N, C-alpha and C positions, 0 to 999 in steps of 0.2 A: 503493498500500500504507499501511498504516497506519505513520505516524512520529510521535515523540516527542521533542522534543529540549529538554533541561535548559539552563539556562544560571545565571550568577549567583553560582556557589560562589565561596568566595574565603577568605583570612584576616582575621579580625574579635578582636580584644580582648572580653575576658567583660565582659559587661553593653551591647555595642554591638547593633547592626543591621545585617539585611542581607536582600534579596528575591531568593529565588529564582523562576524562571520557568519553564515548559514551554510550547513552542510545538506543537501537534497537527496533523495533517496526515492526507489518506488517510480520513476518515470523518467522520460528518456530529457533530461535536463538539457541538454542543447539545444532543444526543439521548442523551448518555451523561455519567454520575455519573462524576467524577475524585476522585483521592486522592494524596497524598503519603506515601510510604514514605522510611524510611532506615534505614542499615546502617552502624552503627560497627564500627571495627576489634574482630575477633574475636567482632562478638556475632551475632544472627539479626538479619533484615530487620525492621522493625516499621511497624504503620500509625500514620502521624503525624496525618493530617487528610484529611476526606472534604468534598466538596461535591455538592450535586444538580446538576441538569441547568441550573435558572434562578438557581442561587445563594440559593435561599430557606431551605434546610437544610445545616447546616455542623456536622461533629464533629471533636471531638480528643481525643488522647490526652491523660491526666492530666498526663504529665510536661512537657506542651506549653500546656495551657490556661492562656488569661489571658496570653500571651506570644506566640504564633503564631495568624495571620490566614492563611485560605487563602480565595480569592477567584478569578474567572473573568470573562474578557470574551469572550460569544459572539460578539460581531462583529469578535474579530481570533483567533478560534483559541486562545487563551491562558488558562492557569491561574498563580497565584501562590501562594506562599507568603511571606508575611511574616513575620518573625523577630525579634522584640524582647526586650531583657535576655537576650542569650545568654550560657550558661553553657558550660563546658569539656565537658561532657558531650551538649551538643549537637551535637558534632563529629562526623560522618559525610557518608557518600554519600547522596545526597539523589536521589529517584526518582519521576519521575512513572508513574503508572498508571492505568489504563482496566480496572477489573474484567471488564465485559461481554467485552470485546475479550481479555483475558488479555495487553497489551498493555504493555511496559516502554520507560522510555528509558534512554539510557545511562547517566545520572545526572550530578550536579555535586557536588562535594567543598567540605563548608563545614569550615573548621577554626576552632574557637575556642581562643586562647592568647594570652597577654600575651608 
């Protein structure tokens, strides 16, 4: 069955960096567009970044543009989100999501605080 497992979350100071990862299984990973969402406390889940099947096209929310980078490794069935210049407002649970399969991971918590 489809499985998405996020990892790499944690506590980081403002201005710091963190990379979260998503390990995918149970489907032909290279055939699917992948996305990252996040949900901050008390807020709705929001789309952060998307990447096409071969990684040739990437899109970002305005709030993270220039700071976050989405990437994928189709040989390892992995998708990543590199987060730089983190701000307290980036604090959220980060989720990996496959739109065509409507499949979510369990999320990984990122906390930006001094």
